[in-house]
A tleap script that builds the chain and sets N, CA, C and O, in Angstrom:
source leaprc.protein.ff14SB
mol = sequence {
  NMET GLU THR GLU ARG ILE GLY GLN MET VAL
  GLU LEU LEU GLY ARG SER LEU GLN VAL GLU
  TYR ARG ILE ILE VAL HIE TYR PRO LYS LEU
  MET ALA MET LEU PRO ASP GLU GLU THR ARG
  ASN LEU ALA LEU THR LEU GLY LEU ASP SER
  ILE ARG HIE ALA ASP THR VAL ARG GLU VAL
  ILE MET GLY LEU GLY GLU GLU PRO PRO PHE
  PRO SER VAL ASP ALA LEU PRO ASP VAL SER
  VAL ARG GLU ILE PHE ARG ARG GLN LEU GLU
  TYR GLU LYS LEU ALA PHE LEU LEU HIE THR
  GLU ALA ALA ASN LEU ALA SER PRO GLU HIE
  LYS ALA ALA PHE ARG ARG ILE ALA GLN GLU
  GLU SER TYR HIE ILE GLU GLY VAL GLU ARG
  ILE LEU LYS LYS CLEU
}
set mol.1.N position { -22.077 -73.359 -98.761 }
set mol.1.CA position { -20.492 -72.946 -99.295 }
set mol.1.C position { -19.879 -71.956 -99.350 }
set mol.1.O position { -18.894 -71.716 -98.652 }
set mol.2.N position { -20.423 -71.127 -100.295 }
set mol.2.CA position { -20.061 -70.009 -100.178 }
set mol.2.C position { -19.616 -69.037 -98.743 }
set mol.2.O position { -18.700 -68.215 -98.708 }
set mol.3.N position { -20.470 -69.370 -97.703 }
set mol.3.CA position { -20.325 -68.163 -96.935 }
set mol.3.C position { -19.086 -68.739 -95.902 }
set mol.3.O position { -18.305 -68.131 -95.170 }
set mol.4.N position { -19.326 -70.610 -96.267 }
set mol.4.CA position { -17.852 -71.303 -95.345 }
set mol.4.C position { -16.511 -70.711 -95.854 }
set mol.4.O position { -15.600 -70.179 -95.219 }
set mol.5.N position { -16.651 -70.958 -97.188 }
set mol.5.CA position { -15.592 -70.305 -97.669 }
set mol.5.C position { -14.856 -68.730 -97.569 }
set mol.5.O position { -13.693 -68.333 -97.502 }
set mol.6.N position { -16.108 -68.130 -97.598 }
set mol.6.CA position { -15.651 -66.261 -97.065 }
set mol.6.C position { -15.138 -66.571 -95.623 }
set mol.6.O position { -14.125 -65.975 -95.257 }
set mol.7.N position { -15.550 -67.168 -95.044 }
set mol.7.CA position { -15.466 -67.462 -93.316 }
set mol.7.C position { -13.651 -68.060 -93.249 }
set mol.7.O position { -12.839 -67.692 -92.401 }
set mol.8.N position { -13.384 -69.019 -94.361 }
set mol.8.CA position { -12.091 -69.643 -93.858 }
set mol.8.C position { -11.397 -68.413 -94.842 }
set mol.8.O position { -10.172 -68.415 -94.724 }
set mol.9.N position { -11.782 -67.635 -95.542 }
set mol.9.CA position { -10.861 -67.046 -96.138 }
set mol.9.C position { -10.194 -65.669 -95.225 }
set mol.9.O position { -9.011 -65.335 -95.163 }
set mol.10.N position { -11.361 -65.039 -94.577 }
set mol.10.CA position { -11.205 -64.092 -93.807 }
set mol.10.C position { -10.323 -64.527 -92.595 }
set mol.10.O position { -9.519 -63.676 -92.215 }
set mol.11.N position { -10.348 -65.786 -91.888 }
set mol.11.CA position { -9.519 -66.244 -90.867 }
set mol.11.C position { -8.139 -66.255 -91.057 }
set mol.11.O position { -7.368 -65.861 -90.182 }
set mol.12.N position { -7.699 -66.764 -92.359 }
set mol.12.CA position { -6.687 -67.318 -92.844 }
set mol.12.C position { -5.907 -65.627 -93.666 }
set mol.12.O position { -4.720 -65.664 -93.992 }
set mol.13.N position { -6.516 -64.655 -93.835 }
set mol.13.CA position { -6.181 -63.321 -94.279 }
set mol.13.C position { -6.074 -62.688 -92.705 }
set mol.13.O position { -5.146 -62.008 -92.268 }
set mol.14.N position { -7.132 -63.057 -92.085 }
set mol.14.CA position { -6.440 -61.871 -90.746 }
set mol.14.C position { -5.163 -62.751 -89.690 }
set mol.14.O position { -4.869 -62.214 -88.623 }
set mol.15.N position { -4.646 -63.756 -89.985 }
set mol.15.CA position { -3.239 -64.670 -89.549 }
set mol.15.C position { -2.302 -64.139 -90.444 }
set mol.15.O position { -1.130 -63.935 -90.129 }
set mol.16.N position { -2.844 -63.875 -91.708 }
set mol.16.CA position { -1.699 -62.928 -92.750 }
set mol.16.C position { -1.459 -61.434 -92.366 }
set mol.16.O position { -0.500 -60.663 -92.392 }
set mol.17.N position { -2.335 -61.397 -92.121 }
set mol.17.CA position { -2.077 -59.442 -91.775 }
set mol.17.C position { -1.704 -59.471 -90.400 }
set mol.17.O position { -1.000 -58.472 -90.250 }
set mol.18.N position { -1.823 -60.260 -88.987 }
set mol.18.CA position { -0.731 -60.296 -88.051 }
set mol.18.C position { 0.637 -60.579 -88.278 }
set mol.18.O position { 1.605 -60.202 -87.617 }
set mol.19.N position { 0.597 -61.411 -89.467 }
set mol.19.CA position { 2.421 -61.957 -90.036 }
set mol.19.C position { 2.748 -60.834 -90.524 }
set mol.19.O position { 3.939 -60.656 -90.266 }
set mol.20.N position { 2.246 -59.820 -91.198 }
set mol.20.CA position { 2.459 -58.623 -91.870 }
set mol.20.C position { 2.770 -57.725 -91.213 }
set mol.20.O position { 3.929 -57.389 -91.457 }
set mol.21.N position { 2.156 -56.966 -90.243 }
set mol.21.CA position { 1.988 -56.250 -89.003 }
set mol.21.C position { 2.878 -56.612 -87.833 }
set mol.21.O position { 3.187 -55.829 -86.935 }
set mol.22.N position { 3.248 -57.840 -87.928 }
set mol.22.CA position { 4.636 -57.952 -86.681 }
set mol.22.C position { 5.906 -57.384 -86.556 }
set mol.22.O position { 6.725 -57.483 -85.642 }
set mol.23.N position { 5.946 -56.771 -87.615 }
set mol.23.CA position { 7.743 -56.264 -87.317 }
set mol.23.C position { 7.559 -55.052 -88.361 }
set mol.23.O position { 8.525 -54.519 -88.907 }
set mol.24.N position { 6.284 -54.688 -88.575 }
set mol.24.CA position { 6.737 -53.087 -89.909 }
set mol.24.C position { 6.804 -52.384 -88.618 }
set mol.24.O position { 8.008 -52.382 -88.360 }
set mol.25.N position { 6.075 -51.681 -87.494 }
set mol.25.CA position { 6.759 -50.844 -86.661 }
set mol.25.C position { 8.209 -50.883 -86.617 }
set mol.25.O position { 8.848 -49.833 -86.684 }
set mol.26.N position { 8.844 -52.142 -86.497 }
set mol.26.CA position { 10.161 -51.952 -86.080 }
set mol.26.C position { 11.194 -51.869 -87.191 }
set mol.26.O position { 12.388 -51.824 -86.893 }
set mol.27.N position { 10.907 -51.852 -88.103 }
set mol.27.CA position { 11.783 -51.719 -89.348 }
set mol.27.C position { 12.625 -50.465 -89.391 }
set mol.27.O position { 13.719 -50.786 -89.856 }
set mol.28.N position { 12.591 -49.210 -89.114 }
set mol.28.CA position { 13.079 -47.989 -88.929 }
set mol.28.C position { 13.977 -48.349 -87.567 }
set mol.28.O position { 14.912 -47.553 -87.652 }
set mol.29.N position { 14.102 -48.851 -86.796 }
set mol.29.CA position { 14.899 -49.345 -85.739 }
set mol.29.C position { 16.152 -50.039 -86.215 }
set mol.29.O position { 17.314 -49.635 -86.169 }
set mol.30.N position { 15.382 -51.818 -86.948 }
set mol.30.CA position { 16.223 -52.387 -87.613 }
set mol.30.C position { 17.169 -52.094 -88.494 }
set mol.30.O position { 18.212 -52.685 -88.773 }
set mol.31.N position { 16.567 -50.853 -89.013 }
set mol.31.CA position { 17.229 -50.610 -90.397 }
set mol.31.C position { 19.110 -49.775 -89.505 }
set mol.31.O position { 20.255 -49.872 -89.946 }
set mol.32.N position { 18.715 -49.213 -88.496 }
set mol.32.CA position { 19.656 -48.632 -87.867 }
set mol.32.C position { 20.852 -49.516 -87.124 }
set mol.32.O position { 21.902 -49.134 -86.609 }
set mol.33.N position { 20.417 -50.533 -87.236 }
set mol.33.CA position { 20.920 -51.971 -86.559 }
set mol.33.C position { 21.945 -52.862 -87.643 }
set mol.33.O position { 22.767 -53.726 -87.338 }
set mol.34.N position { 21.641 -52.406 -88.825 }
set mol.34.CA position { 22.217 -53.375 -89.905 }
set mol.34.C position { 23.838 -52.509 -90.180 }
set mol.34.O position { 24.004 -51.356 -89.784 }
set mol.35.N position { 24.758 -53.178 -90.798 }
set mol.35.CA position { 25.676 -53.258 -91.000 }
set mol.35.C position { 26.278 -52.284 -92.062 }
set mol.35.O position { 27.333 -51.698 -91.821 }
set mol.36.N position { 25.520 -52.092 -93.386 }
set mol.36.CA position { 25.906 -51.429 -94.367 }
set mol.36.C position { 24.499 -50.963 -95.275 }
set mol.36.O position { 23.358 -51.179 -94.866 }
set mol.37.N position { 24.735 -50.457 -96.250 }
set mol.37.CA position { 23.739 -49.474 -96.826 }
set mol.37.C position { 23.031 -50.675 -97.264 }
set mol.37.O position { 22.133 -51.111 -96.544 }
set mol.38.N position { 23.402 -51.412 -98.637 }
set mol.38.CA position { 22.899 -52.766 -99.237 }
set mol.38.C position { 21.999 -53.471 -98.132 }
set mol.38.O position { 20.808 -53.599 -98.414 }
set mol.39.N position { 22.387 -53.878 -97.068 }
set mol.39.CA position { 21.655 -54.588 -96.449 }
set mol.39.C position { 20.118 -53.828 -95.474 }
set mol.39.O position { 18.982 -54.273 -95.307 }
set mol.40.N position { 20.764 -52.582 -95.025 }
set mol.40.CA position { 19.485 -51.531 -95.206 }
set mol.40.C position { 18.475 -51.748 -95.955 }
set mol.40.O position { 17.355 -51.909 -95.470 }
set mol.41.N position { 18.695 -51.784 -97.175 }
set mol.41.CA position { 17.962 -50.928 -98.655 }
set mol.41.C position { 16.984 -52.763 -98.570 }
set mol.41.O position { 15.846 -52.981 -98.987 }
set mol.42.N position { 17.672 -53.490 -98.086 }
set mol.42.CA position { 17.278 -55.331 -98.601 }
set mol.42.C position { 16.217 -54.724 -97.312 }
set mol.42.O position { 15.126 -54.250 -97.630 }
set mol.43.N position { 16.597 -54.780 -96.010 }
set mol.43.CA position { 15.511 -54.459 -94.909 }
set mol.43.C position { 14.081 -53.272 -95.343 }
set mol.43.O position { 12.932 -53.550 -95.000 }
set mol.44.N position { 14.300 -52.432 -95.850 }
set mol.44.CA position { 13.654 -51.337 -96.351 }
set mol.44.C position { 12.560 -51.627 -97.238 }
set mol.44.O position { 11.384 -51.262 -97.246 }
set mol.45.N position { 13.472 -52.631 -98.234 }
set mol.45.CA position { 12.450 -53.337 -98.893 }
set mol.45.C position { 11.356 -54.282 -98.457 }
set mol.45.O position { 10.162 -54.061 -98.661 }
set mol.46.N position { 11.836 -55.357 -97.841 }
set mol.46.CA position { 10.762 -55.580 -97.000 }
set mol.46.C position { 9.829 -55.158 -96.070 }
set mol.46.O position { 8.829 -55.855 -95.901 }
set mol.47.N position { 9.981 -54.138 -95.438 }
set mol.47.CA position { 8.916 -53.397 -94.784 }
set mol.47.C position { 8.203 -52.575 -95.759 }
set mol.47.O position { 7.046 -52.415 -95.370 }
set mol.48.N position { 8.424 -52.009 -96.833 }
set mol.48.CA position { 7.727 -51.318 -97.805 }
set mol.48.C position { 6.509 -52.771 -98.346 }
set mol.48.O position { 5.287 -52.718 -98.206 }
set mol.49.N position { 7.056 -53.600 -98.772 }
set mol.49.CA position { 5.853 -54.748 -99.093 }
set mol.49.C position { 5.201 -55.559 -98.236 }
set mol.49.O position { 4.272 -56.309 -98.537 }
set mol.50.N position { 5.832 -55.369 -96.838 }
set mol.50.CA position { 5.162 -55.862 -95.712 }
set mol.50.C position { 3.561 -55.041 -95.536 }
set mol.50.O position { 2.534 -55.698 -95.367 }
set mol.51.N position { 3.570 -53.530 -95.609 }
set mol.51.CA position { 3.003 -52.622 -95.610 }
set mol.51.C position { 1.962 -52.719 -97.124 }
set mol.51.O position { 0.732 -52.720 -97.074 }
set mol.52.N position { 2.622 -52.781 -98.177 }
set mol.52.CA position { 1.721 -53.216 -99.189 }
set mol.52.C position { 0.737 -54.575 -98.736 }
set mol.52.O position { -0.454 -54.658 -98.439 }
set mol.53.N position { 1.372 -55.154 -98.794 }
set mol.53.CA position { 0.780 -56.918 -98.463 }
set mol.53.C position { -0.455 -56.640 -97.616 }
set mol.53.O position { -1.586 -57.074 -97.835 }
set mol.54.N position { -0.049 -55.806 -96.559 }
set mol.54.CA position { -1.107 -55.873 -95.137 }
set mol.54.C position { -2.342 -54.509 -96.103 }
set mol.54.O position { -3.455 -54.965 -96.362 }
set mol.55.N position { -2.214 -53.787 -96.316 }
set mol.55.CA position { -2.925 -53.062 -97.338 }
set mol.55.C position { -4.070 -53.793 -98.108 }
set mol.55.O position { -5.299 -53.719 -98.128 }
set mol.56.N position { -2.965 -54.640 -98.823 }
set mol.56.CA position { -4.030 -55.656 -100.039 }
set mol.56.C position { -4.501 -56.218 -98.848 }
set mol.56.O position { -5.583 -55.637 -98.760 }
set mol.57.N position { -4.431 -56.943 -97.880 }
set mol.57.CA position { -4.980 -58.406 -97.205 }
set mol.57.C position { -6.367 -57.611 -96.943 }
set mol.57.O position { -7.485 -58.062 -97.194 }
set mol.58.N position { -6.035 -56.155 -96.311 }
set mol.58.CA position { -7.101 -55.523 -95.663 }
set mol.58.C position { -7.991 -55.078 -96.309 }
set mol.58.O position { -9.133 -55.299 -95.904 }
set mol.59.N position { -7.807 -54.334 -97.478 }
set mol.59.CA position { -8.999 -54.268 -98.582 }
set mol.59.C position { -9.671 -55.539 -99.209 }
set mol.59.O position { -10.869 -55.580 -99.487 }
set mol.60.N position { -8.722 -56.658 -99.424 }
set mol.60.CA position { -9.923 -57.992 -99.613 }
set mol.60.C position { -10.848 -58.572 -98.386 }
set mol.60.O position { -11.794 -59.353 -98.490 }
set mol.61.N position { -10.360 -58.027 -97.302 }
set mol.61.CA position { -11.471 -58.553 -96.184 }
set mol.61.C position { -12.470 -57.693 -96.048 }
set mol.61.O position { -13.487 -58.238 -95.618 }
set mol.62.N position { -12.607 -56.121 -96.328 }
set mol.62.CA position { -13.293 -55.453 -96.169 }
set mol.62.C position { -14.082 -55.685 -97.772 }
set mol.62.O position { -15.310 -55.651 -97.686 }
set mol.63.N position { -13.674 -55.854 -98.830 }
set mol.63.CA position { -14.301 -56.246 -99.552 }
set mol.63.C position { -15.380 -57.721 -99.359 }
set mol.63.O position { -16.512 -57.885 -99.816 }
set mol.64.N position { -14.722 -58.456 -98.699 }
set mol.64.CA position { -15.270 -60.052 -98.297 }
set mol.64.C position { -16.687 -59.255 -97.554 }
set mol.64.O position { -17.707 -59.934 -97.665 }
set mol.65.N position { -16.894 -57.706 -96.709 }
set mol.65.CA position { -17.593 -57.422 -95.941 }
set mol.65.C position { -17.751 -58.120 -94.836 }
set mol.65.O position { -18.700 -58.823 -94.489 }
set mol.66.N position { -16.456 -57.806 -94.144 }
set mol.66.CA position { -15.751 -58.136 -93.208 }
set mol.66.C position { -14.848 -56.793 -92.984 }
set mol.66.O position { -14.313 -56.001 -93.760 }
set mol.67.N position { -14.960 -56.946 -91.007 }
set mol.67.CA position { -13.929 -56.155 -90.653 }
set mol.67.C position { -12.524 -56.538 -90.123 }
set mol.67.O position { -12.362 -57.348 -89.211 }
set mol.68.N position { -11.365 -55.792 -90.864 }
set mol.68.CA position { -10.271 -56.380 -90.895 }
set mol.68.C position { -10.037 -56.353 -88.988 }
set mol.68.O position { -10.324 -55.357 -88.324 }
set mol.69.N position { -9.418 -57.779 -88.315 }
set mol.69.CA position { -8.779 -57.083 -87.184 }
set mol.69.C position { -7.594 -56.515 -86.896 }
set mol.69.O position { -6.585 -56.656 -87.586 }
set mol.70.N position { -7.672 -55.828 -85.832 }
set mol.70.CA position { -6.589 -54.830 -85.654 }
set mol.70.C position { -5.300 -56.053 -85.193 }
set mol.70.O position { -5.579 -56.986 -84.439 }
set mol.71.N position { -4.292 -55.915 -85.611 }
set mol.71.CA position { -3.151 -56.738 -84.931 }
set mol.71.C position { -2.718 -56.078 -84.196 }
set mol.71.O position { -2.723 -54.865 -83.991 }
set mol.72.N position { -2.052 -57.441 -83.481 }
set mol.72.CA position { -1.491 -56.761 -82.145 }
set mol.72.C position { 0.236 -56.588 -82.727 }
set mol.72.O position { 0.465 -56.998 -83.865 }
set mol.73.N position { 1.176 -56.094 -82.067 }
set mol.73.CA position { 2.226 -55.877 -82.790 }
set mol.73.C position { 3.393 -56.199 -81.194 }
set mol.73.O position { 3.261 -55.338 -80.324 }
set mol.74.N position { 4.136 -57.023 -80.968 }
set mol.74.CA position { 4.781 -56.927 -80.333 }
set mol.74.C position { 5.942 -56.205 -80.101 }
set mol.74.O position { 6.545 -55.773 -81.083 }
set mol.75.N position { 6.416 -55.969 -78.859 }
set mol.75.CA position { 7.589 -55.246 -78.453 }
set mol.75.C position { 8.734 -55.766 -79.655 }
set mol.75.O position { 8.759 -56.926 -80.065 }
set mol.76.N position { 9.476 -54.906 -80.035 }
set mol.76.CA position { 10.799 -55.501 -80.342 }
set mol.76.C position { 11.839 -56.500 -79.203 }
set mol.76.O position { 12.539 -56.014 -78.315 }
set mol.77.N position { 11.717 -57.839 -79.490 }
set mol.77.CA position { 12.318 -58.651 -78.430 }
set mol.77.C position { 14.019 -58.364 -78.175 }
set mol.77.O position { 14.868 -58.095 -79.025 }
set mol.78.N position { 14.135 -58.481 -77.084 }
set mol.78.CA position { 15.486 -58.419 -76.646 }
set mol.78.C position { 16.677 -59.286 -76.854 }
set mol.78.O position { 17.279 -59.841 -75.935 }
set mol.79.N position { 17.013 -59.378 -78.236 }
set mol.79.CA position { 17.811 -60.520 -78.304 }
set mol.79.C position { 18.278 -59.725 -79.650 }
set mol.79.O position { 17.539 -58.892 -80.175 }
set mol.80.N position { 20.020 -60.168 -80.347 }
set mol.80.CA position { 20.676 -59.908 -81.269 }
set mol.80.C position { 19.422 -59.424 -82.363 }
set mol.80.O position { 18.240 -59.769 -82.375 }
set mol.81.N position { 20.240 -58.396 -83.358 }
set mol.81.CA position { 19.833 -58.306 -84.608 }
set mol.81.C position { 19.593 -59.743 -85.476 }
set mol.81.O position { 18.627 -60.002 -86.194 }
set mol.82.N position { 20.548 -60.434 -85.244 }
set mol.82.CA position { 20.593 -61.747 -86.164 }
set mol.82.C position { 19.318 -62.676 -85.615 }
set mol.82.O position { 18.677 -63.310 -86.454 }
set mol.83.N position { 18.964 -62.752 -84.247 }
set mol.83.CA position { 18.050 -63.622 -84.086 }
set mol.83.C position { 16.506 -62.626 -84.523 }
set mol.83.O position { 15.773 -63.171 -85.349 }
set mol.84.N position { 16.202 -61.685 -84.157 }
set mol.84.CA position { 15.289 -61.510 -84.916 }
set mol.84.C position { 15.079 -61.531 -86.200 }
set mol.84.O position { 13.897 -61.585 -86.540 }
set mol.85.N position { 16.495 -61.485 -87.658 }
set mol.85.CA position { 15.763 -61.754 -88.572 }
set mol.85.C position { 15.724 -63.299 -89.199 }
set mol.85.O position { 15.384 -63.663 -90.325 }
set mol.86.N position { 16.185 -64.056 -88.084 }
set mol.86.CA position { 16.427 -65.523 -88.292 }
set mol.86.C position { 14.760 -65.953 -87.842 }
set mol.86.O position { 14.097 -66.862 -88.340 }
set mol.87.N position { 14.363 -65.059 -86.821 }
set mol.87.CA position { 13.074 -65.436 -86.486 }
set mol.87.C position { 12.166 -64.914 -87.743 }
set mol.87.O position { 11.298 -65.600 -88.282 }
set mol.88.N position { 12.532 -63.529 -88.130 }
set mol.88.CA position { 11.857 -62.895 -89.474 }
set mol.88.C position { 11.727 -64.212 -90.528 }
set mol.88.O position { 10.647 -64.554 -91.011 }
set mol.89.N position { 12.651 -64.701 -90.726 }
set mol.89.CA position { 12.631 -66.122 -91.953 }
set mol.89.C position { 11.493 -66.543 -91.698 }
set mol.89.O position { 10.566 -66.507 -92.507 }
set mol.90.N position { 11.394 -67.167 -90.106 }
set mol.90.CA position { 10.220 -68.149 -90.377 }
set mol.90.C position { 8.663 -67.653 -90.490 }
set mol.90.O position { 7.691 -68.397 -90.626 }
set mol.91.N position { 8.651 -66.350 -90.409 }
set mol.91.CA position { 7.506 -65.563 -90.554 }
set mol.91.C position { 7.229 -65.472 -92.104 }
set mol.91.O position { 6.108 -65.721 -92.548 }
set mol.92.N position { 8.416 -65.064 -93.014 }
set mol.92.CA position { 8.779 -64.871 -94.270 }
set mol.92.C position { 8.051 -66.223 -94.646 }
set mol.92.O position { 6.983 -66.220 -95.259 }
set mol.93.N position { 8.721 -67.433 -94.225 }
set mol.93.CA position { 7.805 -69.060 -94.830 }
set mol.93.C position { 6.486 -68.633 -94.552 }
set mol.93.O position { 5.779 -68.339 -95.516 }
set mol.94.N position { 5.863 -68.516 -93.005 }
set mol.94.CA position { 4.620 -68.429 -93.063 }
set mol.94.C position { 3.246 -67.647 -93.963 }
set mol.94.O position { 2.067 -67.815 -94.275 }
set mol.95.N position { 4.311 -66.770 -94.078 }
set mol.95.CA position { 3.266 -65.719 -94.989 }
set mol.95.C position { 2.961 -66.307 -96.508 }
set mol.95.O position { 1.906 -66.213 -97.135 }
set mol.96.N position { 4.412 -67.052 -96.980 }
set mol.96.CA position { 4.473 -67.679 -98.238 }
set mol.96.C position { 3.255 -68.522 -98.118 }
set mol.96.O position { 2.549 -68.614 -99.123 }
set mol.97.N position { 2.999 -68.981 -97.326 }
set mol.97.CA position { 2.394 -70.345 -97.303 }
set mol.97.C position { 1.050 -69.709 -96.835 }
set mol.97.O position { 0.090 -70.329 -97.292 }
set mol.98.N position { 0.760 -68.802 -96.167 }
set mol.98.CA position { -0.885 -67.773 -95.862 }
set mol.98.C position { -1.433 -67.612 -97.564 }
set mol.98.O position { -2.432 -68.083 -98.108 }
set mol.99.N position { -0.251 -66.686 -98.146 }
set mol.99.CA position { -0.556 -66.215 -99.363 }
set mol.99.C position { -1.019 -67.214 -100.276 }
set mol.99.O position { -2.103 -67.010 -100.822 }
set mol.100.N position { -0.214 -68.540 -100.605 }
set mol.100.CA position { -0.613 -69.045 -101.317 }
set mol.100.C position { -2.134 -69.905 -100.905 }
set mol.100.O position { -2.996 -70.175 -101.741 }
set mol.101.N position { -2.209 -70.225 -99.520 }
set mol.101.CA position { -3.285 -70.969 -99.497 }
set mol.101.C position { -4.783 -69.607 -99.871 }
set mol.101.O position { -5.902 -69.885 -100.300 }
set mol.102.N position { -4.345 -68.468 -99.584 }
set mol.102.CA position { -5.011 -67.948 -99.925 }
set mol.102.C position { -5.748 -66.989 -101.363 }
set mol.102.O position { -6.764 -66.295 -101.427 }
set mol.103.N position { -4.464 -67.428 -102.618 }
set mol.103.CA position { -5.013 -67.475 -103.555 }
set mol.103.C position { -5.452 -68.760 -103.939 }
set mol.103.O position { -6.194 -68.602 -104.908 }
set mol.104.N position { -5.375 -69.716 -103.708 }
set mol.104.CA position { -6.089 -71.374 -103.600 }
set mol.104.C position { -7.444 -70.885 -103.387 }
set mol.104.O position { -8.302 -70.829 -104.269 }
set mol.105.N position { -7.587 -70.550 -102.231 }
set mol.105.CA position { -9.415 -70.179 -101.908 }
set mol.105.C position { -10.102 -68.844 -102.343 }
set mol.105.O position { -11.328 -68.729 -102.316 }
set mol.106.N position { -9.331 -67.916 -102.715 }
set mol.106.CA position { -9.668 -66.674 -103.180 }
set mol.106.C position { -10.404 -66.999 -104.809 }
set mol.106.O position { -10.169 -67.750 -105.756 }
set mol.107.N position { -11.357 -66.000 -104.477 }
set mol.107.CA position { -12.247 -65.871 -106.394 }
set mol.107.C position { -11.266 -65.769 -107.010 }
set mol.107.O position { -10.073 -65.983 -106.797 }
set mol.108.N position { -12.135 -65.247 -108.205 }
set mol.108.CA position { -10.825 -65.695 -109.388 }
set mol.108.C position { -10.186 -63.988 -109.538 }
set mol.108.O position { -9.178 -63.636 -110.152 }
set mol.109.N position { -11.196 -63.092 -108.720 }
set mol.109.CA position { -10.619 -61.743 -109.129 }
set mol.109.C position { -9.663 -61.395 -108.115 }
set mol.109.O position { -9.045 -60.343 -108.280 }
set mol.110.N position { -9.460 -62.000 -107.227 }
set mol.110.CA position { -8.229 -61.717 -105.844 }
set mol.110.C position { -6.969 -62.518 -106.355 }
set mol.110.O position { -5.823 -62.090 -106.491 }
set mol.111.N position { -7.433 -63.722 -106.595 }
set mol.111.CA position { -6.482 -65.086 -106.726 }
set mol.111.C position { -4.759 -64.143 -107.368 }
set mol.111.O position { -3.688 -64.090 -106.764 }
set mol.112.N position { -5.004 -63.719 -108.324 }
set mol.112.CA position { -3.734 -63.033 -109.025 }
set mol.112.C position { -2.586 -62.248 -108.093 }
set mol.112.O position { -1.357 -62.167 -108.100 }
set mol.113.N position { -3.946 -61.588 -107.094 }
set mol.113.CA position { -3.215 -60.536 -106.076 }
set mol.113.C position { -2.672 -61.089 -104.949 }
set mol.113.O position { -1.877 -60.505 -104.212 }
set mol.114.N position { -3.239 -62.628 -104.740 }
set mol.114.CA position { -2.500 -63.014 -103.622 }
set mol.114.C position { -1.339 -64.284 -104.245 }
set mol.114.O position { -0.532 -64.798 -103.470 }
set mol.115.N position { -1.394 -64.630 -105.546 }
set mol.115.CA position { 0.127 -65.422 -106.165 }
set mol.115.C position { 0.778 -64.276 -106.143 }
set mol.115.O position { 1.946 -64.463 -105.802 }
set mol.116.N position { 0.462 -62.865 -106.419 }
set mol.116.CA position { 1.857 -61.748 -106.476 }
set mol.116.C position { 2.484 -61.662 -105.363 }
set mol.116.O position { 3.670 -61.334 -105.398 }
set mol.117.N position { 1.946 -61.892 -104.302 }
set mol.117.CA position { 2.030 -61.351 -103.136 }
set mol.117.C position { 3.149 -62.663 -102.677 }
set mol.117.O position { 4.282 -62.419 -102.263 }
set mol.118.N position { 2.611 -64.045 -102.834 }
set mol.118.CA position { 3.046 -65.057 -102.521 }
set mol.118.C position { 4.506 -65.419 -102.943 }
set mol.118.O position { 5.400 -65.977 -102.308 }
set mol.119.N position { 4.468 -64.957 -104.129 }
set mol.119.CA position { 5.972 -64.557 -104.943 }
set mol.119.C position { 6.547 -63.470 -103.982 }
set mol.119.O position { 7.371 -63.611 -103.078 }
set mol.120.N position { 6.222 -62.906 -104.197 }
set mol.120.CA position { 7.154 -61.610 -103.028 }
set mol.120.C position { 7.661 -62.371 -101.613 }
set mol.120.O position { 8.844 -62.432 -101.276 }
set mol.121.N position { 6.624 -62.894 -100.911 }
set mol.121.CA position { 7.213 -63.420 -100.093 }
set mol.121.C position { 8.566 -64.469 -100.140 }
set mol.121.O position { 9.360 -64.646 -99.215 }
set mol.122.N position { 8.591 -65.056 -101.373 }
set mol.122.CA position { 9.713 -66.046 -101.874 }
set mol.122.C position { 10.585 -64.946 -101.703 }
set mol.122.O position { 11.233 -64.812 -100.665 }
set mol.123.N position { 10.653 -64.104 -102.699 }
set mol.123.CA position { 12.036 -62.876 -102.578 }
set mol.123.C position { 12.347 -62.733 -100.964 }
set mol.123.O position { 13.404 -62.896 -100.354 }
set mol.124.N position { 11.258 -62.430 -100.581 }
set mol.124.CA position { 11.196 -62.323 -99.025 }
set mol.124.C position { 12.479 -63.055 -98.519 }
set mol.124.O position { 13.560 -62.519 -98.277 }
set mol.125.N position { 12.150 -64.429 -98.398 }
set mol.125.CA position { 12.639 -65.174 -97.809 }
set mol.125.C position { 14.010 -65.225 -98.368 }
set mol.125.O position { 14.861 -65.514 -97.526 }
set mol.126.N position { 14.388 -65.047 -99.415 }
set mol.126.CA position { 15.984 -65.080 -100.040 }
set mol.126.C position { 16.576 -63.710 -99.586 }
set mol.126.O position { 17.786 -63.706 -99.358 }
set mol.127.N position { 15.954 -62.665 -99.442 }
set mol.127.CA position { 16.225 -61.046 -98.829 }
set mol.127.C position { 16.626 -61.371 -97.473 }
set mol.127.O position { 17.829 -61.461 -97.226 }
set mol.128.N position { 15.832 -61.541 -96.641 }
set mol.128.CA position { 16.266 -62.395 -95.163 }
set mol.128.C position { 17.710 -63.098 -95.505 }
set mol.128.O position { 18.843 -62.641 -95.349 }
set mol.129.N position { 17.306 -64.295 -95.998 }
set mol.129.CA position { 18.565 -64.883 -95.942 }
set mol.129.C position { 19.623 -64.307 -96.215 }
set mol.129.O position { 20.642 -64.523 -95.558 }
set mol.130.N position { 19.583 -63.320 -97.410 }
set mol.130.CA position { 20.890 -62.332 -97.839 }
set mol.130.C position { 21.410 -61.488 -96.096 }
set mol.130.O position { 22.551 -61.362 -95.653 }
set mol.131.N position { 20.168 -61.075 -95.500 }
set mol.131.CA position { 20.622 -60.143 -94.464 }
set mol.131.C position { 21.025 -61.309 -93.673 }
set mol.131.O position { 21.858 -60.989 -92.825 }
set mol.132.N position { 20.778 -62.308 -93.664 }
set mol.132.CA position { 21.634 -63.397 -92.110 }
set mol.132.C position { 22.960 -63.433 -92.305 }
set mol.132.O position { 23.696 -63.220 -91.341 }
set mol.133.N position { 23.553 -63.733 -93.701 }
set mol.133.CA position { 24.624 -63.989 -93.749 }
set mol.133.C position { 25.645 -62.823 -93.981 }
set mol.133.O position { 26.812 -63.099 -94.261 }
set mol.134.N position { 25.102 -61.146 -93.835 }
set mol.134.CA position { 25.563 -60.144 -93.806 }
set mol.134.C position { 25.819 -60.213 -92.017 }
set mol.134.O position { 26.754 -59.530 -91.600 }
set mol.135.N position { 25.017 -61.007 -91.005 }
set mol.135.CA position { 25.404 -60.549 -90.254 }
set mol.135.C position { 25.856 -61.349 -88.880 }
set mol.135.O position { 26.348 -60.728 -87.939 }
savepdb mol mol.pdb
quit
């Protein structure tokens, strides 16, 4: 059973890692497209948190004795910045669900970290919604 739980956890965390990395490399370009400093600061917070979340996920996968998958990064889509953040809102919602599920599967030593990340993802949802209102 423990091996099965670890396998489920690694699969789940691999998906989470892909979601976190999806837009990280694009934040500098996106920030330049945003209308004001407040909105850029929101985007900066999202980017920095995503990097920290990805690091935590990577460390947990390695702690489980597995190799973290190397996430692919898509090119920035050729759509409006508003559409990019609309899509990002869906990714933030997915990240919230994945980290919540990870907290439910995690060993006691990792539960708190995934609960914290899930809570931060709920703040990210609010942050992206605030960005969208400005665009």
